[in-house]
Legacy VTK file of the C-alpha trace (Angstrom):
# vtk DataFile Version 3.0
C-alpha trace
ASCII
DATASET POLYDATA
POINTS 95 float
8.099 -107.465 -129.745
9.003 -104.302 -131.517
6.434 -101.535 -132.013
6.883 -101.843 -135.791
5.813 -105.487 -135.783
2.134 -104.591 -135.362
2.049 -101.846 -138.001
0.714 -102.429 -141.472
3.036 -102.410 -144.439
1.385 -99.287 -145.856
2.149 -97.327 -142.696
5.749 -98.558 -142.656
6.210 -97.511 -146.286
4.636 -94.114 -145.556
7.110 -93.615 -142.713
10.038 -94.668 -144.878
9.058 -92.251 -147.630
7.589 -89.457 -145.506
10.394 -88.791 -143.059
13.026 -87.980 -145.717
10.511 -85.864 -147.627
9.735 -83.857 -144.487
13.467 -83.401 -143.868
13.994 -82.182 -147.419
11.104 -79.743 -147.063
12.518 -78.351 -143.824
15.963 -77.986 -145.402
14.539 -76.188 -148.438
12.612 -73.806 -146.152
15.848 -72.958 -144.316
17.682 -72.359 -147.584
14.866 -70.140 -148.890
14.879 -68.078 -145.694
18.658 -67.631 -145.943
18.311 -66.502 -149.563
15.692 -63.931 -148.548
17.951 -62.566 -145.817
20.838 -62.233 -148.270
18.596 -60.453 -150.773
17.542 -57.967 -148.082
21.180 -57.365 -147.157
22.125 -56.718 -150.784
19.178 -54.356 -151.214
20.250 -52.438 -148.131
23.787 -51.948 -149.455
22.652 -50.417 -152.715
24.283 -50.967 -156.054
27.856 -52.045 -156.591
28.539 -48.851 -158.553
27.536 -46.687 -155.577
29.728 -48.736 -153.281
32.675 -48.471 -155.687
32.205 -44.709 -155.959
32.124 -44.360 -152.188
35.248 -46.490 -151.881
37.079 -44.376 -154.453
36.287 -41.073 -152.756
37.130 -42.491 -149.314
40.465 -43.759 -150.618
41.280 -40.338 -152.076
40.416 -38.655 -148.776
42.577 -41.047 -146.770
45.483 -40.521 -149.178
45.255 -36.722 -148.861
45.082 -36.924 -145.079
48.129 -39.204 -144.985
50.073 -36.798 -147.197
49.130 -33.883 -144.963
50.110 -35.775 -141.825
53.441 -36.817 -143.313
54.277 -33.267 -144.402
53.346 -31.822 -141.002
55.374 -34.484 -139.189
58.381 -33.788 -141.435
58.118 -30.038 -140.913
57.746 -30.435 -137.162
60.761 -32.757 -137.151
63.019 -30.248 -138.882
61.650 -27.333 -136.861
59.402 -25.614 -139.450
55.826 -26.086 -138.172
54.420 -23.050 -140.064
54.787 -24.250 -143.678
52.391 -22.501 -146.100
51.955 -25.589 -148.275
50.871 -27.658 -145.272
48.475 -24.914 -144.170
46.918 -24.834 -147.644
46.476 -28.605 -147.568
44.877 -28.366 -144.136
42.351 -25.884 -145.472
41.643 -28.086 -148.492
41.097 -31.296 -146.503
39.174 -29.800 -143.566
35.527 -30.709 -143.823
LINES 1 96
95 0 1 2 3 4 5 6 7 8 9 10 11 12 13 14 15 16 17 18 19 20 21 22 23 24 25 26 27 28 29 30 31 32 33 34 35 36 37 38 39 40 41 42 43 44 45 46 47 48 49 50 51 52 53 54 55 56 57 58 59 60 61 62 63 64 65 66 67 68 69 70 71 72 73 74 75 76 77 78 79 80 81 82 83 84 85 86 87 88 89 90 91 92 93 94
């Protein structure tokens, strides 16, 4: 004797239709919550243009610092640590 043997057909049909519907509703709630979290993350980052502008200026700064470091390392390697061009670049890139 199974527990489903005593149930009415209406109840069995409600279970067959209701369980997948409840699962779909739970899945859609999870997807909606994930979409809201992503929207909040995007809003926190700001616009793509601002991010691109920040990336461009950061890249330029890193390039200048690498050039300065390379020139200072070269000058130190050949024994000329007091180069005026390197000193001018240091002044220009110091924040």
